[in-house]
N, C-alpha and C positions, 0 to 999 in steps of 0.2 A: 271883550268885552261881549255883556250880553242886553238883551233890550228888553225893555218893559212891556207885557202884553197888557196890560191896563186899559179894558176898554176897547179893545179889539178880540172880535167874536174868532177871528181866524186872520192872522198877520201875514198871508202870503194867499195870494189868490191864482185862480186859472188864467187868467191873464199876463198876470209874475211869471207862471211855467212855460204859458207858450214865446214870451218875451225870450226867454232863456232857451227855449228851442232853436228860436232863429238865430241867437249869438253864438248858439254854437254848433250850426251848421257848418261842415266843414274841418272841424275841431274834437269833438267826440265824436266816435264812432255808435252807429245805428248796430247796436249788437245783438246777435245773434238770438234767437228763440228753438231751444232744440227741445222736442216730445223725449221722453224719456219711458220706455214701454214697460221697465221693471219697476220703475214705482208708480205708474198708473196699476199696473197691476194687485201691487199694495195697498194703494190707498182704493182704488174700483172707480176711479174714473179718470180720466186722460189729464196728464202731467206735464208739465212742459217747464224747461228750467231758462230763466233768463240771466245772459251771460257776461253778466258785466266782470267777470273775470279774464274775459278777451278784451276788454277796455283799454284805449291806450293807458299806460301807467300802471297797468293790471290789477283797476278798480275804479269803482264810481265815482270817486273823488274828484278826480279832473271836472268833472261838471259843474260841482258847485265852486268849487277853487275858482275856475274861470270865470264864470259869470259874477264871483263876488268882486276880483280885480278887475275884470275888464268895468265896472261900473265906478271904481274911482275916478276922482277927478285929477284932472293934470299935472298938478302941487303934490297928489296924493303918490301919485303914480313916481313923480319924481323922488320922492324920500323914500320908495323902495318898500317893500312890504317883508312883513315877519312871520314865521310858524313855527310849532312845535307839534313835533310829531315822531308817533316811533317807527311810522310806514308809509301808509295809505296813503294820509292828507300828506307828508311832506313830498312823495312822488308828484302828488296832484298841482301842488301850490310850484313845485318846481320847473314842471313842464308848462305849466299856465301864463307862470310868469317871462319864462324864455320865451312864450310864443308872441306875449305882449309886449317886449321890452323892457321891464320892468327886471329891478335888481331885488334877489331874493336871500332872505336869509331862515335857515331852518335850522332850531334847535332840536336836536334828539339825544334822546338818552345813551351815556357811555355804553350799555350794553345790547343797543343796537344791532340786529342782526346785520355784518358787514354788505350780504348783498343789495339792501336798503340803501346802508348809507352810501355805498358804492353808484346804485338808480339814480338816488336825488343829486348827486354831484355830476352827475354824465347829463343830466337832464338841465343843468346850467345854476344850482344854487350852493351859495356859501354854506357849507355844512359846521354846526355847532356842537360839540359833543359835551354836555353837560347833564348833570346829576344818575341816579342812578333807576329814578321810575319816572312815569312822564309828567306828574305832579309837579316836581322837582323842574324839570325842562319846561315847561308851560311857564313856570315864576320867572326862569330866564328871561325864557321868548320875551313877557309881558313887561319885565324892567328892560329890556335892551329897546320895544317901541316906547316905552316912556323917556327913554332917555335920548333916542337919535329921532325919535320923530318919523318911525318905519310904522306902515298900519299893519295893526295885528291882523291875521286872516285866522278866523275862527275856524275849526272843521264841522261843524255845526250849528253853531248857536245864531244864525244869522238868516234872515229873510231871502237873501241874493243866493247864499248857499243851498237853502232850502227849495228854493227856485229851479237850481241849476241842477238838482238830487230828483226833482219831479219830473224832469224830461225822460227819466226811465220809466215813470208811471205810464204819456203819452204813448211810449212806442209800444208798451204790454199792449195796449187796447188796440192799437192797428194791427200789434203780429199776433195778438188773439184776441180778436172781438168777441168771442162768448164767454172769457172768462169770467168764472161765478168767484173766485175765492183767489187771494195773492194772499202768500209767505215773504214776510222779507224781516230779518235781523235787522236787531236796534241797539247801537251803544248809548248816544246821545239823543240820536233819534230822528237826524236828518233826513236820512232817503227816508224810513221808513214816513215821515213827516209830508214832503215832498210827493212821495207817490200817492200819498192820501187826500192831499188836496185834488191833485191833476184827474185822479182818476174817481173820487168820490165827487167833484165837481160835473163830470160828462157823466157817471155811472154809477148813482146812488145803491144800487142793489147790489154791487159786487163787495165780499165780505174781505175786511184786510185785516191779517192775523200777523201780529209781532211777534218775534222770539226773540228772546236772552237765555244769557248762560248761566244756571240756574247759583253759581258764585258769584255773578256778577249784575243779578237782578235787582237796577234799583225801581225800574218802572211799573211793576207791582205795589210796593210802599207808597211809590209817589202819587199814584191814582187814586189808590186806594184814602190818603191823606188831601188828595187834593192840591198839592202843589211839588213842585220837586225838592225829592230829599235825598241827600248824599247815605249812601252805604261805608261801610267801613270796610277796607281792607279788599276791593272785588278783587275774586282770583278765578282765573281761569285761562286756558291754552290760547281759548281765540280772543286774542288781544284788541282787535278791531271793531270789538263792541264790547272791550273791557273797561266801563264809564263810570266813575262813583256817581254820577248826579245827572239827570236828565238836565237836558238846555232848555233853560226858561220859554222861548219861544217855538222851537220843536212842540216841547210837553203840552203849551196848550193846542196846537194842532194834534196829537195822537190821543189827548185826552178826550179831542171832541171826534176825531174822523177814522180812529182805527178801533174795531170792534173787538180785539182780543189781542192780551200778551200771553206767551207762553215762554216757558219756560225748560229747558232742554240741558241733560246730563252732559259731565265729561265722554262717557262712554260714548252716548249715542252723538255727540260733535265727533268721533273719532269713530265710529259707525259708517256715518255720512259722508265726512271728508272720502273713507275706503269707497265707497261706494260710486262715488264722483267720481275715484279714479280706474275702476276696475270696469264699471257697467255705466257711467256715459265717455270714456275716457277725457276726463276735463280735471285740471289741475286746480284745484278750490284751496282757499287756506279756512280755518276754521270757523272763523267769523262768516264766511263766505255760503259754509256747508250747513248754516245753522237752521234755516228753514227747510232744507231735507231732513237732518237731523229732527225738526219736529214733525215732519210727514212718518216716520220712521217711529217715534214715537206714540204714535195713537191720531192716526187719520180719519178713523173713522166718522167722525161728525164734519168732514170737512166737503163740502158740494166740489165737483169738478163744472168744467174743467179748472185745473189750479194750477197757477206759475209759482215758481218756487223761485226768487233771485239771487242769483249768486253773486255778491256784493262784491268776490276778488278774490285772485289766485296766487297772489305775494306772501307765496310761506317758507320761512328761511326750511333749505336742506337738511338741515342738523334737526328742525321741528320735524319735519315732514319724517323722516325717518321715525322718530320716537314715536310721533299719531299714529303713523301705520301701522309698527308693532303693537300700539296699545287697541287702536280696532280691530287688527287682531285677535288681538286678546280677549277682547270685549264679545266677537263671534265667536269666541273657543277656537280658533285655529291658530294660537300659538299659547306654547304649554311651557311654564319655568319649572321644573321641577328637581329636589333636590334629596338624595337617600346614601344610605351606607353601604358598605361592600367589604369583603374581604378583599385586601390587600394581597393577591400572588399574582403571579403572571399569565395572562388572559383575561383577567376578570374584567377588564375594560372590555377587551373584544365579545368577551360571554353577552355582557350586558348591551351590547348596541346590535345583537343578533337577536337579544329578545325585541326589544325597539323595531329591528328590520319585518320580523314575523308580522306585527301589529301596524307597520307600513305609516311608522313614524318618521320625519325627515330630519335629522339632527342638523340644526345651525351651528350651535355650538358646544363644547365640554368645557368644565372648567375640574381641574382632577388633584384635591386636596390630600397629601399623606401626612403633612404636618400640622397638628393642632392638637393643644391640650384636651380638647372634647373626645379625642381618639382613642380608640383601644390601640394596643402595639401592633395588630395583625389589623386594623382596619385604614379604609379611605373616605373619603366624601367625594361628591362626585354632582356636582349640577348641569345639567343639562336643558338645552332652549333646543325647545320642538315645533314643528311644524306641524300644524295639527287638522283635520278635517271638520270640528264642529263638536259641541260639546259632550256627544254622543261618545263623538273618536275619544276626547282627553278621558274621561272615563274609563273606556276599555283600556288605553294608555298603562292608567294609574293600575289597572285591577294586572292587566298582565304583568306588572312589575311586581306587584304584591305576590303573586301566585306562584313567581318565580323563587321567591324568598328574600327580595330585597325590601328592608328597611325602607320606609319613603318618609321621608322627615318633611318635607314641605312641599 
């Protein structure tokens, strides 16, 4: 369900956010604010990380879900609630419903990561797997709501949800009173809108920068058009901000109060996730790392102190492995190389000796002898190497060529 914003300059107020903060006392954690020396050096100003990845259920979503469900009438609670989500919103609704004694049915895509499905069930929700993409799952949840009378809990397009997410902004002002810039990821816009209401009402001088994945950036064309515009086939590893159309309610707020919306690439997201893990010792999902990606991608014009909101940490271990490898490759710390050599005894050992001299760590070797593309005495080898950066990658490639190997790729 969406809500018309016609005639409303700001559909959520500071009083709404403060009311949500009281409601969430003892429910949502006041998450930590951690300084980052490494990011501070890169930006040239103090950078702090607001760790919503350490929130209960692993993301900020509990805040908005709890406020929304707690505000239901007794007869609405009795009918139960229903939601559609691939992960974070599902877990937030499940825990909020359990705490409030409300039955929750959560529709999730059939391909949702097993850890997220298991966590949603463990928090007390009835999980139904439907559809291959979130749009199909969302349609099933809305049909269920219409058929059963259960209240549909939208992940971002409701004033109560936005008020709940806005409590993150109040905490930022309390934990970092001198903040001058807040960087936050944007999907549908609920978190950015809530933070903007809270912060701009008390500190209109603070600059708020929203971040979207380049392959799923619906806000730039929507802001240019002056209305929410849907984009086709949003693509990004950052499923937490993979939303094809801004919500009506958050769009009205973002358009008024968010100063800028930037986009980041998949390589920048990978590098940001890797940085959070290695330098901050924090497990963050790609969507949660998007503010850090924006700082890595060009933060020279961002005034500090800066607060980057790490919105969630619910990353599937399989995806984490792929993303970390992608991030290492983007930084020149992982190299895949395919080459041909003469197929004779000791040839592979000789090749590995060349790599040892240039200090390249071999992670994996694939050795192919039978292929119609190969000559009678040829073999093809694919190597996955751990390297030390772009210069080292170039050194490895040159060493292989100097040793007489034909490097194919």
